[in-house]
C-alpha positions in Angstrom: 6.7 -7.9 1.6 9.6 -9.8 3.0 10.2 -13.5 2.9 12.2 -15.0 5.9 13.8 -18.4 5.9 15.5 -19.8 9.0 17.6 -23.0 9.1 18.1 -23.9 12.7 20.9 -25.9 14.3 18.6 -28.9 14.1 18.3 -28.3 10.4 14.7 -27.1 10.7 13.6 -24.3 8.4 10.9 -21.7 9.1 9.6 -19.8 6.1 7.0 -17.1 6.8 5.1 -14.6 4.6 2.6 -12.3 6.2 2.4 -14.3 9.4 2.0 -17.6 7.6 4.8 -20.2 8.3 5.8 -23.8 7.7 8.5 -26.1 8.9 10.5 -28.7 7.0 13.7 -30.7 7.5 16.9 -30.2 5.5 20.7 -30.0 5.5 23.3 -27.9 3.8 27.0 -27.2 3.3 29.3 -24.2 2.7 32.4 -24.8 0.7 35.3 -22.3 0.4 38.1 -23.1 -2.0 39.0 -26.7 -2.6 39.3 -28.1 0.9 37.1 -26.2 3.4 33.6 -27.7 3.8 31.4 -26.7 6.7 28.0 -27.9 7.8 25.4 -25.2 7.9 23.7 -24.6 11.2 21.4 -21.7 10.4 20.3 -19.7 7.4 18.3 -16.5 7.1 17.1 -15.5 3.6 15.4 -12.1 3.3 14.0 -11.3 -0.2 13.2 -7.6 0.2 10.7 -5.4 -1.4 12.4 -3.5 -4.2 14.5 -6.4 -5.4 17.4 -6.6 -2.9 18.2 -9.5 -0.7 20.2 -10.4 2.4 21.3 -14.0 3.2 22.9 -14.9 6.5 24.6 -18.3 6.8 25.9 -19.6 10.1 28.4 -22.5 10.0 31.6 -22.4 12.1 31.3 -18.6 11.5 28.5 -16.3 10.4 28.7 -14.9 6.9 26.3 -12.6 5.0 25.6 -12.1 1.3 23.9 -9.1 -0.3 22.7 -8.5 -3.8 19.5 -8.4 -6.0 16.9 -11.0 -6.8 14.3 -11.5 -9.5 11.5 -14.0 -9.9 12.1 -16.5 -12.6 8.8 -18.4 -12.4 6.4 -19.5 -9.8 8.2 -20.2 -6.5 11.7 -19.8 -8.0 14.0 -16.8 -7.6 17.4 -15.9 -9.2 20.0 -14.2 -7.1 22.9 -11.9 -8.1 25.5 -11.7 -5.4 27.3 -8.3 -5.1 28.8 -8.6 -1.6 29.7 -11.4 0.8 32.2 -12.5 3.4 32.5 -8.9 4.4 33.9 -8.0 1.0 32.6 -5.9 -1.9 34.8 -8.2 -4.1 32.6 -11.2 -3.6 30.5 -11.9 -6.7 28.3 -14.8 -7.8 24.9 -16.1 -8.6 22.3 -18.3 -6.9 18.7 -19.4 -6.7 16.0 -19.9 -4.1 13.1 -22.4 -4.6 10.0 -22.2 -2.4 7.9 -25.3 -1.9 4.1 -25.3 -2.4 3.6 -25.3 1.4 5.6 -22.1 1.7 8.8 -23.8 3.1 12.3 -23.4 1.7 13.0 -26.2 -0.8 16.4 -25.3 -2.1 19.1 -22.6 -1.8 22.1 -22.5 -4.1 25.0 -20.0 -4.2 28.1 -20.1 -6.3 30.8 -17.4 -6.7 34.2 -16.2 -5.9 35.9 -14.0 -3.2 39.5 -13.0 -2.8 40.6 -15.5 -5.4 38.7 -18.4 -4.0 35.6 -20.1 -5.2 32.7 -20.6 -2.7 29.4 -22.5 -2.9 26.4 -23.0 -0.7 24.0 -25.9 -1.1 21.0 -26.3 1.1 18.2 -28.8 0.4 15.0 -29.6 2.3 14.5 -33.0 0.8 12.7 -35.0 3.4 13.6 -38.7 3.6 11.6 -41.7 4.6 14.8 -43.1 6.3 17.2 -41.2 8.4 20.8 -40.5 7.3 22.2 -38.5 4.3 22.1 -40.5 1.1 20.4 -43.5 2.8 16.7 -42.6 2.7 14.4 -42.1 -0.3 13.6 -38.5 -0.7 9.9 -37.5 -1.0 10.6 -34.6 -3.3 13.4 -33.3 -5.5 14.2 -30.1 -7.3 17.4 -30.0 -9.2 18.9 -28.3 -12.3 21.9 -30.0 -13.9 23.9 -29.4 -17.1 24.9 -32.3 -19.3 24.3 -33.6 -22.8 21.6 -35.4 -24.7 18.8 -35.2 -27.2 15.1 -35.3 -27.7 13.3 -36.2 -30.9 9.7 -36.5 -32.1 9.3 -38.9 -35.0 9.4 -37.0 -38.3 11.3 -34.0 -36.8 15.0 -33.2 -36.4 16.8 -34.3 -33.2 17.3 -31.4 -30.7 20.0 -31.0 -28.2 19.2 -31.3 -24.5 21.9 -29.5 -22.5 20.1 -28.6 -19.3 17.7 -30.8 -17.3 15.4 -29.2 -14.7 13.7 -31.9 -12.6 10.9 -31.4 -10.1 9.6 -34.4 -8.3 6.7 -33.3 -6.1 5.5 -34.8 -2.9 2.1 -35.6 -4.4 3.6 -38.0 -6.9 3.6 -35.7 -9.9 6.7 -34.6 -11.8 7.8 -32.1 -14.4 11.1 -32.2 -16.3 12.3 -29.4 -18.6 15.0 -29.9 -21.2 16.7 -26.9 -22.6 19.1 -26.8 -25.6 18.6 -25.3 -29.1 14.9 -25.8 -28.3 13.0 -26.5 -25.0 10.4 -29.0 -24.0 8.6 -30.0 -20.8 7.5 -33.5 -19.9 4.9 -34.1 -17.1 3.6 -37.2 -15.4 3.8 -39.3 -12.2 6.8 -40.8 -10.4 7.6 -43.5 -7.9 10.6 -45.3 -6.6 11.7 -48.5 -8.4 14.8 -50.0 -6.6 17.5 -47.3 -6.4 16.0 -45.2 -9.2 12.8 -43.4 -10.0 10.2 -44.7 -12.5 8.5 -42.1 -14.6 5.1 -42.4 -16.3 4.5 -39.7 -18.9 1.0 -38.0 -19.2 2.0 -34.8 -21.1 4.9 -34.3 -23.6 5.8 -32.2 -26.6 2.7 -30.1 -25.9 0.4 -33.1 -26.1 -1.7 -33.7 -22.9 -2.7 -37.1 -24.3 0.9 -38.2 -24.6 2.0 -41.5 -23.1 5.3 -43.0 -22.2 7.6 -44.2 -19.5 11.2 -44.0 -18.5 13.7 -43.8 -15.6 15.4 -41.1 -13.7 18.7 -42.5 -12.5 19.7 -41.4 -9.0 23.0 -40.9 -7.2 21.8 -41.9 -3.8 24.8 -40.7 -1.9 24.2 -37.1 -3.3 20.4 -37.2 -3.6 20.8 -36.1 -7.2 20.1 -37.5 -10.7 22.7 -38.2 -13.4 20.7 -39.7 -16.3 17.2 -39.5 -17.8 15.7 -41.9 -20.3 12.2 -41.5 -21.7 10.3 -43.0 -24.7 6.6 -43.0 -25.7 4.1 -41.5 -28.1 2.9 -37.9 -28.5 0.9 -36.3 -31.3 0.4 -39.8 -32.7 4.2 -40.2 -33.2 7.0 -41.9 -31.3 9.4 -39.9 -29.3 12.6 -40.5 -27.4 14.5 -38.4 -24.8 18.0 -39.2 -23.5 20.1 -37.0 -21.2 23.1 -37.6 -18.9 25.4 -35.5 -16.8 
């Protein structure tokens, strides 16, 4: 089975599996070295049966990337780049996230070729208002490294190095924190001013957990830079703090 994703010049994506397709809006950039940044006009992602992939990106020129893929978890795939920009010397990694409706939600590539770094960042975050960084996104899927901690009363504090945030269009969220241990927090979200208010319904493995907090947003980049949560789980207080 092959999964095809097309990002057209109007930044519309078509993702189809077995004759089932969906469309969503989005935008992306291709960066080469320190100074070259190009707007992406078209992307074709082909996750092939057998574990290989081909990604074609059309900006000012058309470039292709080849390598292998594996499924990390539901709707998310890791990529290992083995060839790109017409060179076997291009190497790197990446990820593809597919939305619940079958559309492409995120494409990330990072690597190096001929002594230069490159990156590809495409997101299908749909905004209520037009213009990059001006509207309020209706969904968000981001993974960021930083530093912080999470602690349940009566237990030792744990490091939180990586935050994986998924804000779904139905108003639910999940946030995973990874460090020397890992936890997941679930609940509901809504906009509050320039940031996102979080209401916790599941934390530290307790589906009766309660709590609240804030996901602080960099509006110009449609990304988060800080997370603060506090509440009760397993009849004990907890706190979670992370920042980029």
